[in-house]
C-alpha positions in Angstrom: -79.7 53.3 140.4 -77.1 50.6 139.5 -78.5 47.1 139.3 -76.7 44.7 141.6 -76.7 42.0 138.9 -74.0 44.0 137.1 -71.9 44.8 140.2 -68.5 43.0 140.5 -68.2 40.5 143.4 -65.4 39.2 145.5 -65.7 35.4 145.6 -63.2 34.9 148.3 -59.9 35.8 146.5 -61.4 35.9 143.0 -63.1 39.0 141.5 -66.1 38.3 139.4 -67.1 40.9 136.8 -70.8 40.7 137.7 -73.2 38.5 139.8 -74.6 36.6 136.9 -73.5 33.0 136.9 -74.0 30.5 134.2 -75.4 27.3 135.8 -74.1 23.9 135.0 -76.0 22.2 132.2 -75.3 18.9 130.5 -74.9 19.3 126.7 -73.6 15.9 125.6 -71.3 17.3 122.9 -68.3 14.9 123.5 -69.3 12.1 121.2 -65.8 11.0 120.7 -63.5 8.1 121.9 -62.6 9.0 125.4 -65.3 11.7 126.0 -63.0 14.6 125.6 -63.9 18.3 125.6 -63.1 19.7 122.2 -62.7 23.1 120.3 -66.5 23.1 119.9 -66.8 22.9 123.7 -64.3 25.7 123.9 -66.3 27.9 121.6 -69.5 27.3 123.5 -68.1 28.4 126.8 -66.0 31.2 125.4 -69.2 32.6 123.8 -70.6 32.9 127.3 -67.5 34.2 129.1 -69.2 37.5 130.0 -70.9 35.8 132.8 -69.4 36.7 136.2 -68.7 32.9 136.6 -69.3 29.9 134.5 -69.9 26.6 136.1 -69.2 23.8 133.7 -71.5 21.0 132.8 -71.1 18.1 135.2 -67.9 16.3 134.4 -67.5 12.7 135.5 -64.7 11.9 137.9 -64.5 8.3 137.0 -65.9 5.5 134.8 -68.0 4.5 137.8 -69.6 7.9 137.9 -71.0 7.9 134.4 -74.7 8.2 133.9 -75.1 9.8 130.5 -73.3 9.4 127.0 -71.1 11.9 125.4 -70.4 14.0 128.5 -66.8 15.3 128.8 -65.1 13.8 131.7 -62.1 14.6 133.8 -60.3 11.4 134.9 -57.9 10.8 132.0 -54.9 12.6 130.7 -56.6 13.3 127.4 -59.7 14.6 129.1 -57.6 17.0 131.2 -55.9 18.2 127.9 -59.4 18.8 126.3 -60.5 20.9 129.3 -57.3 23.0 129.0 -58.5 24.2 125.6 -61.9 25.2 127.2 -60.3 27.1 130.2 -57.9 29.0 128.0 -60.7 30.1 125.6 -62.7 31.3 128.6 -59.7 33.1 130.3 -58.7 34.8 126.9 -62.2 36.4 127.1 -61.5 37.5 130.7 -63.9 35.0 132.1 -63.9 32.7 135.1 -64.9 29.0 135.1 -65.3 26.4 137.8 -65.5 22.6 136.9 -68.6 20.8 138.4 -67.4 17.3 139.6 -70.1 14.7 139.0 -71.0 11.1 140.0 -74.5 10.0 139.1 -74.6 6.9 141.4 -78.0 5.1 140.9 -79.1 7.5 138.1 -77.3 5.3 135.6 -77.6 2.0 133.6 -75.6 -1.2 133.2 -75.2 -0.3 129.5 -72.8 2.5 130.6 -70.7 0.2 132.8 -70.0 -2.8 130.6 -73.2 -4.5 131.9 -72.2 -4.1 135.6 -74.7 -2.5 138.0 -74.1 1.2 138.9 -72.8 1.9 142.3 -75.0 3.8 144.8 -75.5 4.1 148.7 -78.3 1.4 148.7 -80.2 -0.7 146.1 -82.9 1.9 145.6 -84.0 2.3 142.0 -84.8 6.0 141.3 -86.9 4.9 138.2 -85.3 7.6 136.0 -84.2 7.6 132.3 -80.5 7.2 131.7 -79.1 8.4 128.4 -77.3 5.4 126.8 -75.9 4.7 123.2 -79.3 3.0 122.5 -81.4 6.0 123.7 -83.0 6.5 127.1 -83.3 3.5 129.3 -85.0 3.0 132.7 -82.7 2.7 135.6 -82.4 -0.5 137.5 -81.7 -1.3 141.2 -77.9 -0.4 141.7 -75.3 -2.3 143.5 -74.9 -1.0 147.2 -71.4 0.5 147.7 -69.0 -1.2 150.0 -66.9 0.7 152.4 -64.0 0.3 149.9 -66.2 1.6 147.1 -67.0 4.7 149.1 -63.4 5.4 150.1 -62.4 4.9 146.4 -65.1 7.4 145.3 -63.9 9.9 147.8 -60.4 9.6 146.2 -61.9 9.9 142.8 -63.5 13.3 143.8 -60.1 14.4 145.2 -58.3 13.3 141.9 -61.0 15.1 139.9 -60.3 18.3 141.8 -56.5 18.0 141.1 -57.3 17.3 137.5 -59.5 20.3 137.3 -56.8 22.6 138.5 -54.3 20.9 136.1 -56.8 21.8 133.4 -56.7 25.4 134.3 -60.1 25.8 136.0 -60.5 28.6 138.5 -62.3 26.3 141.0 -64.6 23.4 141.3 -68.1 22.6 142.4 -69.2 19.4 144.0 -72.5 18.2 142.6 -74.5 17.3 145.6 -78.0 18.0 144.1 -80.7 16.8 141.7 -80.8 13.2 142.9 -77.2 12.1 142.0 -74.8 10.3 144.2 -74.2 12.7 147.1 -77.9 13.5 147.4 -78.6 9.8 147.3 -76.5 9.6 150.5 -78.2 12.6 152.1 -81.7 11.2 151.5 -83.4 8.6 153.7 -85.4 7.2 150.9 -82.3 6.3 148.9 -79.9 5.6 151.7 -81.0 2.8 154.1 -77.5 1.8 155.1 -76.9 0.6 158.8 -73.1 1.4 158.8 -71.3 4.8 159.4 -72.7 6.1 156.0 -76.4 5.6 156.9 -78.9 6.2 159.6 -78.4 9.7 161.3 -78.1 12.9 159.2 -74.5 13.0 160.4 -73.8 9.6 159.0 -75.6 10.3 155.6 -73.7 13.5 155.1 -70.3 11.8 156.1 -69.2 11.3 152.5 -69.4 14.9 151.6 -67.1 16.1 154.5 -64.7 13.2 153.8 -64.5 14.5 150.2 -63.9 18.1 151.4 -61.3 17.1 154.0 -59.4 15.2 151.2 -59.7 17.9 148.7 -58.5 20.6 151.1 -55.3 18.7 151.5 -54.4 19.3 147.8 -56.1 22.4 146.6 -57.3 25.8 148.1 -60.7 25.1 149.7 -61.5 28.7 149.0 -61.9 27.7 145.4 -64.5 24.9 146.1 -68.3 25.3 146.0 -71.0 22.7 146.7 -74.4 22.5 145.0 -77.5 21.5 146.8 -81.3 20.9 146.1 -82.7 20.5 149.6 -86.5 20.7 148.6 -86.3 18.2 145.7 -89.4 16.2 146.1 -91.0 13.4 144.1 -88.7 13.7 141.1 -85.2 12.4 140.3 -85.9 9.6 142.6 -85.7 11.8 145.8 -88.4 12.7 148.2 -88.3 14.9 151.3 -88.9 13.3 154.7 -89.1 14.1 158.3 -85.4 14.6 158.6 -84.7 16.4 155.4 -84.7 19.9 156.9 -82.5 18.8 159.9 -80.1 17.1 157.6 -79.5 20.1 155.5 -79.5 22.4 158.4 -76.7 20.3 159.8 -74.7 20.2 156.5 -75.0 23.9 155.8 -74.2 24.9 159.3 -71.1 22.6 159.4 -70.0 24.1 156.1 -69.4 27.3 157.9 -66.2 25.6 159.3 -64.9 25.4 155.7 -64.0 28.6 153.9 -65.7 27.6 150.7 -66.1 29.7 147.6 -69.8 29.3 147.8 -72.9 27.1 148.2 -75.0 26.9 145.2 -78.7 26.4 146.2 -81.7 25.4 144.1 -85.2 26.5 144.9 -88.0 23.9 144.8 -88.8 22.3 141.5 -92.3 21.7 142.6 -94.8 23.5 144.9 -93.8 22.5 148.4 -95.6 25.3 150.3 -97.9 23.0 152.3 -95.3 20.3 152.9 -93.9 20.5 156.4 -90.8 18.4 155.4 -89.7 20.9 152.8 -88.3 24.3 152.6 -90.5 26.6 150.3 -87.8 29.4 150.2 -84.4 27.9 150.2 -82.2 30.9 149.8 -84.0 32.8 152.6 -83.9 29.8 154.9 -80.1 29.2 154.5 -79.1 32.8 154.5 -79.9 32.7 158.2 -77.6 29.7 158.7 -74.7 30.1 156.2 -72.0 32.8 156.7 -70.5 32.6 153.2 -71.4 33.4 149.6 -74.7 32.0 148.3 -75.6 31.4 144.6 -79.3 30.7 144.0 -80.8 29.1 141.0 -84.3 28.1 139.6 -86.1 29.9 136.7 -84.9 33.4 137.6 -85.3 36.3 135.1 -83.7 39.7 135.3 -86.4 41.1 137.6 -86.6 38.3 140.1 -82.8 37.9 140.1 -82.4 41.5 140.9 -84.9 41.2 143.8 -83.3 38.2 145.4 -80.0 40.2 145.4 -81.6 43.4 146.7 -83.3 41.4 149.5 -80.0 40.0 150.6 -81.0 36.3 150.3 -78.3 35.5 147.9 -75.0 37.0 146.5 -75.2 35.7 143.0 -77.8 34.2 140.7 -77.3 31.4 138.3 -79.2 31.0 135.0 -79.4 27.8 133.0 -81.6 27.6 129.9 -81.3 31.3 129.2 -77.6 30.8 128.7 -78.1 28.1 126.3 -80.0 30.2 123.8 -78.4 33.6 124.7 -74.5 33.5 124.8 -74.6 37.3 125.4 -77.2 37.0 128.2 -75.4 39.6 130.4 -75.5 42.2 127.5 -79.2 41.4 126.8 -80.1 41.9 130.5 -78.0 45.2 130.6 -79.9 46.6 127.6 -83.3 44.9 128.2 -83.0 43.3 124.8 -85.4 40.4 124.0 -84.1 36.8 124.6 -83.6 34.1 122.0 -86.0 31.1 122.5 -84.2 27.9 123.2 -84.6 24.9 121.0 -85.1 22.0 123.4 -84.7 19.4 120.6 -81.1 20.3 120.4 -80.2 20.3 124.1 -78.3 16.9 124.0 -77.8 16.3 120.3 -74.4 16.2 118.6 -72.7 19.1 116.7 -73.0 22.9 116.4 -76.8 23.1 116.0 -78.4 24.4 119.1 -75.0 24.8 120.7 -72.8 27.6 119.2 -75.2 28.9 116.5 -77.6 31.1 118.7 -77.4 34.7 117.5 -75.7 37.4 119.4 -77.2 41.0 119.5 -76.3 42.8 116.3 -73.5 45.2 116.7 
């Protein structure tokens, strides 16, 4: 019997060669003036082009969005030109690649913003470690965004989408997960605004729909995905609360009004089985609500990925760390070959080591 992992899939009007997705993973290899993607970046992604879909590492939409050093961004002309090298390399291997658009909000540090405070919904300090030129530094309380700041950020996402398509990407993914800016708006513990962007679930989600409404004016909304981590709890500065489930139910249900490429969901990072404010089985929960394509992520292997597809809870499965160490992950899954072990010490270090030097299966 054919394994569903290896079946092609129609993602709106784009045909994917299989249902294995390479998840977005920060690799911090753009240690150059301007944070530009390079030939090294292109080699890395091209090596992994057998994935049905690659979602790029988060790429910053503006200087204000920066939260880590050496990340290839997408708000200048030179950055767009750098990403063109990447998308061509992937397309030359018959692959598909979406750009993940990223703003870290409070998950940042003044060292990354010329000593200015990072911008975020409220002055909530997530108490995380931001990656700066001097190493990891603890975050500080950010500057609460004005309405003008929010409107400018919405336009930055819109411009990031335009730039991504100028760079040759097949689509974009909005990063609404893992404690970064959009999730900071969604969560009550990081958003205690009293204006139209705070208070009710509808208000806390407002920025997402403003971004989508702006983006659909300039690009095909069928080529846009959104990533969510609804049961993130006690890490990344975010905790679930009595309105978390209703907030995400509202968001995902309303997204049925948009003909998106997909929603990209993450299963809980921690055990939330006995937490009444959290969703223990994220894909299964939102499959009942969302009518479009669902990508699911979180520590899957070949067997568990096959099961979630066979159960019908998701349409595609994304893999993170396995793709770091196994550029030919699809072929290894097909042949049940052993996987290379990842070297965590080189996840964020400069150069080729731990980036493009993992071995392929011998021919």
